[in-house]
C-alpha positions as a Python dict, from the first residue, in 0.01 Angstrom:
ca = {
    (1, 'X'): (0, 0, 0),
    (2, 'X'): (223, 289, 90),
    (3, 'X'): (553, 249, 269),
    (4, 'X'): (423, 455, 564),
    (5, 'X'): (130, 216, 610),
    (6, 'X'): (356, -87, 584),
    (7, 'X'): (614, 56, 826),
    (8, 'X'): (344, 143, 1078),
    (9, 'X'): (221, -214, 1072),
    (10, 'X'): (564, -378, 1090),
    (11, 'X'): (564, -323, 1465),
    (12, 'X'): (232, -504, 1503),
    (13, 'X'): (360, -785, 1280),
    (14, 'X'): (680, -816, 1485),
    (15, 'X'): (481, -827, 1809),
    (16, 'X'): (266, -1100, 1660),
    (17, 'X'): (-72, -971, 1764),
    (18, 'X'): (-239, -643, 1678),
    (19, 'X'): (-496, -483, 1903),
    (20, 'X'): (-847, -426, 1770),
    (21, 'X'): (-793, -55, 1702),
    (22, 'X'): (-484, -136, 1493),
    (23, 'X'): (-671, -411, 1308),
    (24, 'X'): (-957, -177, 1223),
    (25, 'X'): (-717, 98, 1115),
    (26, 'X'): (-506, -128, 892),
    (27, 'X'): (-807, -305, 739),
    (28, 'X'): (-983, 28, 685),
    (29, 'X'): (-686, 171, 493),
    (30, 'X'): (-660, -145, 283),
    (31, 'X'): (-1031, -141, 203),
    (32, 'X'): (-1018, 221, 91),
    (33, 'X'): (-738, 137, -147),
    (34, 'X'): (-852, -201, -281),
    (35, 'X'): (-1227, -256, -240),
    (36, 'X'): (-1319, -106, -578),
    (37, 'X'): (-1081, -315, -789),
    (38, 'X'): (-1228, -615, -976),
    (39, 'X'): (-1225, -927, -757),
    (40, 'X'): (-1099, -746, -447),
    (41, 'X'): (-1126, -1017, -179),
    (42, 'X'): (-799, -1201, -239),
    (43, 'X'): (-588, -885, -283),
    (44, 'X'): (-741, -746, 37),
    (45, 'X'): (-669, -1063, 232),
    (46, 'X'): (-313, -1076, 99),
    (47, 'X'): (-252, -716, 203),
    (48, 'X'): (-405, -769, 551),
    (49, 'X'): (-179, -1069, 602),
    (50, 'X'): (121, -879, 468),
    (51, 'X'): (67, -585, 701),
    (52, 'X'): (-46, -767, 1016),
    (53, 'X'): (127, -1101, 964),
    (54, 'X'): (-208, -1285, 973),
    (55, 'X'): (-577, -1234, 896),
    (56, 'X'): (-744, -1173, 1234),
    (57, 'X'): (-1090, -1322, 1283),
    (58, 'X'): (-1213, -978, 1390),
    (59, 'X'): (-1125, -841, 1045),
    (60, 'X'): (-1360, -1079, 862),
    (61, 'X'): (-1690, -897, 933),
    (62, 'X'): (-1527, -562, 846),
    (63, 'X'): (-1410, -697, 511),
    (64, 'X'): (-1743, -871, 445),
    (65, 'X'): (-1945, -558, 515),
    (66, 'X'): (-1725, -345, 286),
    (67, 'X'): (-1759, -599, 3),
    (68, 'X'): (-2126, -675, 67),
    (69, 'X'): (-2058, -1043, 135),
    (70, 'X'): (-2105, -1248, 449),
    (71, 'X'): (-1844, -1308, 717),
    (72, 'X'): (-1882, -1677, 634),
    (73, 'X'): (-1782, -1616, 272),
    (74, 'X'): (-1469, -1430, 381),
    (75, 'X'): (-1392, -1701, 638),
    (76, 'X'): (-1435, -1967, 369),
    (77, 'X'): (-1170, -1805, 151),
    (78, 'X'): (-929, -1757, 443),
    (79, 'X'): (-960, -2121, 547),
    (80, 'X'): (-954, -2261, 192),
    (81, 'X'): (-615, -2117, 101),
    (82, 'X'): (-325, -2253, 307),
    (83, 'X'): (-134, -1931, 250),
    (84, 'X'): (-359, -1740, 488),
    (85, 'X'): (-322, -1773, 863),
    (86, 'X'): (-586, -1667, 1113),
    (87, 'X'): (-334, -1654, 1398),
    (88, 'X'): (-7, -1466, 1434),
    (89, 'X'): (299, -1632, 1287),
    (90, 'X'): (669, -1579, 1336),
    (91, 'X'): (869, -1301, 1180),
    (92, 'X'): (1013, -1562, 943),
    (93, 'X'): (813, -1845, 784),
    (94, 'X'): (1013, -2154, 691),
    (95, 'X'): (823, -2373, 446),
    (96, 'X'): (950, -2726, 390),
    (97, 'X'): (846, -2884, 61),
    (98, 'X'): (656, -3210, 104),
    (99, 'X'): (602, -3292, -264),
    (100, 'X'): (701, -3632, -402),
    (101, 'X'): (1032, -3524, -551),
    (102, 'X'): (1150, -3367, -227),
    (103, 'X'): (1027, -3668, -29),
    (104, 'X'): (1223, -3906, -250),
    (105, 'X'): (1540, -3700, -214),
    (106, 'X'): (1556, -3684, 166),
    (107, 'X'): (1268, -3452, 244),
    (108, 'X'): (1135, -3667, 527),
    (109, 'X'): (1471, -3656, 705),
    (110, 'X'): (1482, -3280, 649),
    (111, 'X'): (1128, -3244, 793),
    (112, 'X'): (1226, -3443, 1101),
    (113, 'X'): (1542, -3238, 1146),
    (114, 'X'): (1356, -2907, 1104),
    (115, 'X'): (1096, -3005, 1362),
    (116, 'X'): (1361, -3129, 1605),
    (117, 'X'): (1599, -2836, 1557),
    (118, 'X'): (1324, -2580, 1609),
    (119, 'X'): (1130, -2780, 1870),
    (120, 'X'): (814, -2733, 1664),
    (121, 'X'): (551, -2920, 1472),
    (122, 'X'): (382, -2787, 1160),
    (123, 'X'): (213, -2446, 1199),
    (124, 'X'): (384, -2376, 1530),
    (125, 'X'): (596, -2074, 1615),
    (126, 'X'): (908, -2052, 1828),
    (127, 'X'): (869, -1895, 2172),
    (128, 'X'): (1069, -1590, 2060),
    (129, 'X'): (815, -1536, 1777),
    (130, 'X'): (1097, -1548, 1521),
    (131, 'X'): (1017, -1862, 1318),
    (132, 'X'): (704, -2049, 1213),
    (133, 'X'): (741, -2391, 1047),
    (134, 'X'): (494, -2480, 772),
    (135, 'X'): (463, -2754, 511),
    (136, 'X'): (423, -2660, 147),
    (137, 'X'): (324, -2905, -124),
    (138, 'X'): (545, -2792, -409),
    (139, 'X'): (795, -2514, -452),
    (140, 'X'): (856, -2591, -818),
    (141, 'X'): (1220, -2665, -747),
    (142, 'X'): (1205, -3041, -808),
    (143, 'X'): (1541, -3059, -987),
    (144, 'X'): (1705, -2936, -666),
    (145, 'X'): (1515, -3145, -410),
    (146, 'X'): (1469, -3124, -117),
    (147, 'X'): (1378, -2759, -97),
    (148, 'X'): (1263, -2501, 155),
    (149, 'X'): (1141, -2144, 122),
    (150, 'X'): (1207, -1861, 364),
    (151, 'X'): (1010, -1552, 266),
    (152, 'X'): (1057, -1518, -109),
    (153, 'X'): (1385, -1712, -120),
    (154, 'X'): (1384, -2080, -226),
    (155, 'X'): (1676, -2298, -122),
    (156, 'X'): (1744, -2627, -300),
    (157, 'X'): (1946, -2939, -222),
    (158, 'X'): (1881, -2862, 143),
    (159, 'X'): (2036, -3073, 417),
    (160, 'X'): (2037, -3052, 797),
    (161, 'X'): (2359, -2851, 816),
    (162, 'X'): (2241, -2591, 563),
    (163, 'X'): (1905, -2572, 739),
    (164, 'X'): (2078, -2498, 1070),
    (165, 'X'): (2290, -2226, 906),
    (166, 'X'): (1979, -2058, 764),
    (167, 'X'): (1802, -2073, 1100),
    (168, 'X'): (2108, -1927, 1268),
    (169, 'X'): (2111, -1638, 1020),
    (170, 'X'): (1741, -1575, 1079),
    (171, 'X'): (1789, -1561, 1453),
    (172, 'X'): (2105, -1349, 1449),
    (173, 'X'): (2036, -986, 1525),
    (174, 'X'): (2279, -746, 1359),
    (175, 'X'): (2477, -536, 1603),
    (176, 'X'): (2458, -160, 1586),
    (177, 'X'): (2799, -2, 1534),
    (178, 'X'): (2896, 359, 1573),
    (179, 'X'): (3216, 559, 1605),
    (180, 'X'): (3063, 705, 1920),
    (181, 'X'): (3002, 428, 2182),
    (182, 'X'): (2734, 643, 2346),
    (183, 'X'): (2520, 605, 2032),
    (184, 'X'): (2521, 223, 2033),
    (185, 'X'): (2200, 77, 2169),
}
């Protein structure tokens, strides 16, 4: 997708919930670009989630009609793959690995700390819409267990202190600096 399309949707993603007109507009643009490629459903769903932050239920019949498949078929794919979310998530997704290697190296303690520190359970989002906590069942980083992933970044040998530092960085908003104080917002 183009940068202009992505930038226009970043606001909806940050707000957590797009209105129906925005959903139809974003999905329409994605369908124009991707519906004619071989096996288009997964790339379309990935792009919808990327641009809106989730795959809204109201987008399923639009996608189904464009691909000549039923809403139920689209829904089945969305619910089969854990990667897709049908509800808005936080600006940052923290995935905690729950595979055997991570579990044996302190992953359960890390899970408990993550839930406690954020005040969340799995698949919940902080009140400020910044962070969603999700389990993942292998990050392929077994030699550095326990591991978490934030966006595309995988962190190994994770402990409670490092987790808190990462969360603090995610929640810290950079200050705007200017030589002219009137320009600072």
